[in-house]
C-alpha positions in Angstrom: 114.0 -49.1 -94.8 117.2 -51.0 -95.8 118.3 -54.1 -94.0 121.0 -53.4 -91.4 124.5 -54.5 -91.9 125.4 -58.0 -90.6 126.6 -57.6 -87.0 129.8 -59.4 -87.6 130.9 -56.8 -90.2 130.5 -53.8 -87.8 133.3 -52.1 -86.1 133.1 -51.8 -82.3 132.1 -48.1 -82.6 129.4 -48.7 -85.2 127.9 -51.6 -83.2 127.9 -49.5 -80.0 126.3 -46.6 -81.8 123.6 -48.8 -83.2 123.1 -50.5 -79.8 122.7 -47.1 -78.2 120.0 -46.1 -80.8 118.1 -49.3 -80.2 118.2 -48.8 -76.4 116.7 -45.3 -76.9 114.0 -46.7 -79.2 113.1 -49.4 -76.7 113.1 -47.0 -73.8 110.8 -44.6 -75.7 108.3 -47.5 -75.9 106.9 -46.2 -79.2 107.6 -49.4 -81.3 104.9 -52.1 -81.7 105.5 -55.4 -79.9 106.9 -57.3 -83.0 109.2 -54.4 -83.8 110.3 -54.2 -80.2 111.2 -57.9 -80.2 113.1 -57.5 -83.4 115.0 -54.5 -81.9 115.8 -56.4 -78.8 117.1 -59.4 -80.8 119.3 -57.1 -82.9 120.4 -55.3 -79.7 121.4 -58.6 -78.1 123.5 -59.6 -81.1 125.2 -56.2 -81.1 125.9 -56.5 -77.3 127.5 -59.9 -77.8 129.6 -58.5 -80.7 130.8 -55.6 -78.7 131.6 -57.8 -75.7 133.6 -60.1 -78.0 135.5 -57.2 -79.6 136.3 -55.9 -76.1 137.5 -59.3 -74.9 139.8 -59.6 -77.9 141.2 -56.2 -77.3 141.8 -57.0 -73.7 143.6 -60.2 -74.5 145.9 -58.4 -76.9 146.7 -55.8 -74.3 147.5 -58.5 -71.7 149.9 -60.1 -74.0 152.3 -57.2 -74.0 155.3 -58.4 -72.1 157.2 -56.3 -69.6 160.9 -56.4 -69.1 162.8 -56.4 -65.8 163.0 -52.6 -65.9 159.2 -52.3 -66.2 159.2 -51.1 -69.8 157.3 -52.9 -72.5 159.6 -55.6 -73.9 157.5 -56.9 -76.7 154.5 -59.0 -77.3 153.7 -62.7 -77.5 151.1 -64.4 -79.7 147.6 -64.9 -78.3 148.0 -68.7 -78.4 151.4 -68.9 -76.8 151.7 -70.9 -73.6 151.9 -68.9 -70.4 
């Protein structure tokens, strides 16, 4: 078996897919204890990665500015003051 890709290099979709596969494996209960711990550790890293990607996407969405007519008026940088 090849080593899995580093979590930080995965797209949201790839990380979520791998996380779902890990959950299925753990729920099946077929893996030995050490393998289950390794799967859980990888799953936790994937979960954190997905949460971070979602938070970053949410922050970008929230930075779309709206004009007086309610239409999108542009965007502002993530680090801009309120």
